[in-house]
C-alpha positions as CSV (number, residue, x, y, z in Angstrom):
1,X,51.2,-30.3,2.6
2,X,53.0,-33.9,1.4
3,X,52.3,-35.4,-1.8
4,X,49.0,-37.8,-2.3
5,X,48.0,-39.8,-4.5
6,X,44.4,-40.2,-5.3
7,X,42.6,-43.6,-4.9
8,X,42.2,-45.8,-7.9
9,X,38.0,-45.1,-8.9
10,X,35.7,-47.6,-7.3
11,X,34.1,-49.8,-9.7
12,X,30.5,-50.1,-10.2
13,X,28.8,-53.6,-8.9
14,X,26.1,-52.9,-11.3
15,X,25.0,-54.9,-14.4
16,X,23.8,-51.4,-16.1
17,X,26.7,-50.3,-18.5
18,X,29.4,-48.1,-17.2
19,X,29.4,-44.3,-17.9
20,X,32.1,-42.2,-19.3
21,X,33.1,-40.1,-17.3
22,X,33.0,-36.2,-19.1
23,X,35.9,-35.3,-20.6
24,X,38.1,-32.4,-18.9
25,X,38.1,-29.2,-20.2
26,X,41.5,-28.3,-21.6
27,X,40.9,-25.5,-18.7
28,X,40.9,-28.5,-15.8
29,X,43.7,-30.4,-17.8
30,X,46.3,-27.5,-17.7
31,X,45.0,-26.9,-13.7
32,X,45.8,-30.0,-13.3
33,X,48.6,-30.3,-14.8
34,X,50.2,-27.1,-12.9
35,X,49.1,-28.5,-9.4
36,X,51.1,-31.9,-10.5
37,X,54.2,-29.1,-11.1
38,X,53.8,-27.9,-7.5
39,X,53.6,-31.7,-6.2
40,X,56.3,-32.7,-7.9
41,X,58.6,-29.6,-6.3
42,X,57.3,-30.7,-2.8
43,X,59.0,-34.0,-2.7
44,X,62.4,-32.9,-2.7
45,X,61.5,-30.2,-0.5
46,X,60.3,-32.8,2.1
47,X,63.6,-34.9,0.9
48,X,65.4,-32.1,2.6
49,X,63.3,-31.1,5.5
50,X,61.8,-28.3,4.5
51,X,59.1,-28.7,5.3
52,X,57.2,-25.4,5.7
53,X,58.6,-24.5,2.3
54,X,56.8,-27.9,1.2
55,X,53.6,-26.6,3.4
56,X,53.8,-23.7,1.5
57,X,53.8,-24.8,-1.7
58,X,50.6,-27.5,-0.4
59,X,48.9,-24.2,1.4
60,X,49.2,-21.8,-2.0
61,X,49.8,-23.4,-5.1
62,X,45.9,-25.0,-5.7
63,X,45.0,-21.3,-6.1
64,X,48.1,-20.2,-8.2
65,X,47.0,-23.5,-10.4
66,X,43.7,-22.0,-10.8
67,X,44.8,-18.8,-11.7
68,X,47.6,-20.2,-14.7
69,X,44.8,-21.9,-16.0
70,X,42.7,-19.0,-16.2
71,X,45.7,-16.9,-17.7
72,X,46.2,-20.0,-20.0
73,X,42.9,-19.5,-21.7
74,X,43.4,-15.5,-22.2
75,X,47.3,-15.9,-22.9
76,X,48.1,-18.2,-25.6
77,X,51.7,-17.9,-24.4
78,X,50.7,-18.9,-21.3
79,X,49.2,-22.0,-22.8
80,X,51.6,-23.2,-24.9
81,X,54.4,-22.8,-21.8
82,X,51.8,-24.8,-19.6
83,X,50.4,-27.3,-21.8
84,X,53.5,-29.8,-22.1
85,X,52.8,-30.0,-18.4
86,X,49.9,-32.0,-19.3
87,X,51.7,-34.5,-21.1
88,X,54.0,-34.5,-17.9
89,X,51.7,-35.6,-15.6
90,X,51.1,-39.2,-15.8
91,X,55.2,-39.3,-14.8
92,X,55.0,-36.9,-11.5
93,X,53.9,-40.6,-9.6
94,X,56.4,-42.3,-11.2
95,X,58.9,-39.8,-10.2
96,X,58.0,-39.2,-6.5
97,X,58.1,-43.1,-6.0
98,X,61.8,-43.3,-7.4
99,X,63.0,-40.0,-5.7
100,X,62.6,-41.8,-2.2
101,X,65.0,-44.7,-3.7
102,X,68.0,-41.6,-4.9
103,X,67.4,-40.4,-1.7
104,X,68.0,-43.8,0.1
105,X,71.1,-44.5,-2.0
106,X,72.5,-40.8,-1.6
107,X,71.8,-42.3,2.2
108,X,74.6,-45.2,1.7
109,X,77.1,-43.1,0.4
110,X,76.7,-40.2,3.4
111,X,75.2,-37.6,0.8
112,X,71.7,-37.4,2.6
113,X,71.2,-37.5,5.6
114,X,68.8,-40.4,6.8
115,X,65.5,-40.0,7.6
116,X,64.6,-38.0,4.8
117,X,61.7,-39.7,2.7
118,X,61.5,-42.6,4.8
119,X,65.2,-43.5,4.2
120,X,66.8,-45.5,6.7
121,X,70.7,-45.1,8.0
122,X,72.5,-47.7,5.7
123,X,73.6,-50.0,8.2
124,X,70.1,-50.4,8.8
125,X,69.6,-51.6,5.1
126,X,73.0,-53.6,5.1
127,X,71.7,-55.2,8.4
128,X,68.2,-56.5,6.6
129,X,70.2,-57.6,3.8
130,X,72.3,-59.7,5.7
131,X,70.0,-61.0,7.6
132,X,67.7,-62.1,4.3
133,X,71.1,-63.7,3.0
134,X,71.7,-65.4,6.7
135,X,68.1,-66.8,6.4
136,X,68.0,-68.4,3.0
137,X,71.2,-69.6,4.0
138,X,70.4,-71.7,6.9
139,X,66.9,-72.9,5.0
140,X,69.8,-74.2,2.5
141,X,72.0,-75.5,4.8
142,X,68.9,-77.2,6.7
143,X,67.0,-78.7,3.5
144,X,71.1,-80.3,2.7
145,X,71.1,-81.5,6.3
146,X,67.3,-83.7,5.6
147,X,68.4,-84.4,2.7
148,X,71.8,-86.0,3.6
149,X,69.8,-87.7,6.7
150,X,67.5,-88.9,4.7
151,X,69.9,-90.4,2.2
152,X,71.8,-91.6,5.2
153,X,68.7,-93.4,6.5
154,X,67.8,-95.0,3.0
155,X,71.4,-96.7,2.7
156,X,71.0,-98.0,6.1
157,X,67.6,-99.6,5.3
158,X,69.2,-100.6,1.8
159,X,71.7,-102.7,3.7
160,X,69.5,-104.5,5.8
161,X,67.2,-104.8,2.6
162,X,70.4,-106.6,1.6
163,X,71.6,-108.5,4.4
164,X,68.0,-109.7,4.9
165,X,67.9,-110.8,1.0
166,X,71.7,-112.3,1.7
167,X,70.1,-114.6,4.8
168,X,67.1,-115.6,3.2
169,X,69.2,-116.6,-0.1
170,X,71.6,-118.5,2.6
171,X,68.2,-119.6,4.5
172,X,67.0,-121.0,0.9
173,X,69.9,-122.7,-0.1
174,X,70.2,-124.6,2.8
175,X,66.8,-125.9,2.7
176,X,67.4,-126.9,-0.8
177,X,70.3,-129.0,0.2
């Protein structure tokens, strides 16, 4: 089973004050932390295209998480081993978000085959970046060309205005004489 994230909580639109969710018990926190560790273990397996192994973890790890959390209730040493996972839990999302980028860099340097966790061939990324840079350059050149045309049009208008002014001044001087 692939790593999944839960959607954000639905916000209430009622005018009643929000009811604070009940704080999870230490046992529930432990179970959730161990379950998150299992999801984290799935990420590299998916990256390496070991889908059956990732599926096995997804299928069996939730029950294992329950049992470990139950065991930690009666075995203090087990609790001490898994309690640090509670603090790591919030970071598993960050780790699973960063992993595809790291894999892509591996693909880019021929260390990992393309396709793992959404990675693409390096040539594809190169083409995307080059196209993006070319689009920016083209836009800049077009803006420059438009500005140069506008400046030339204005210079031409200025010259026409100067000639009109000079002609008007000559006409005025003739009329005055």
